[in-house]
N, C-alpha and C positions, 0 to 999 in steps of 0.2 A: 505495500499497499506505499504509495507517496505523501508527502508533507499536506499537499493540496488536501487530499483526498479524506487524506486523519480530520483535519482543520476543519472541512466542512462539515462532514462525519458526526464531529464533537459538537460543529455551533448551531447542529440543528436539536443533539440531541440536549442542548442544555436549554433551548428555547421548548424544545417537546412538557421538558419536564418542567418551566414556567408555568407553561401554563394547565400543566397536571394533568398528562394526559400517557396512558399505556401507550405503550411500544403496539399492542393489537390498538386499539382505539388512531393510534395514526396511521396507521397501513390500513385501517375499514377510511380516512377523512381519502384519502390517497387515490382508494379504490384496484388496492393493490392485494394481495393473498396478507390474509393474517399475521404470519412470519415474518414480514417484507421487512418493513424497520426495522425487529428484533437477528436478521440476517445480515441488514447493508453496519445495524452497529456491535456485532462478532468479528473482531477481525482478522480474525479466521475464516471468515467466510472472504467468501469472492467477490456479492453483492452492494451495488454503489452503489449512491444518486446521481443520473445524468441532470440533463439541464434542462426536460420537463420537469424532472420529479419536482427542480430547484423551484419553477414558478408555480406549481402546485403548492408544494411546501410554501411560499411566500404568498400564498390567495391560504391556506389554513393558518397560516398565526398574522395575516393583516397584515403584512410588513413587506418593504424592495426585496425580491431575490440575492439581493447586494449584502445582504445583511449577513447570509453566510458565506461569505466574501471575506478573507485580509484589504487589510489596506494596501498592503504590498506587498510582493510574490515575494514567494514560503523560498 
């Protein structure tokens, strides 16, 4: 996993916890399988968020997709 992938996953996890959503609840809001977010948040799994996921996540969290990205390159 690259530094940028881990950074984005960490940002989404933080937002998910801030609003009190479980991994299953967020997966369902994204229209994905119940285990999707769990797979993304598990480092040994290959699942990752793509650009479309980040856009959908921004809709769920009512924020800009930019909030998931670092200010400077990693």
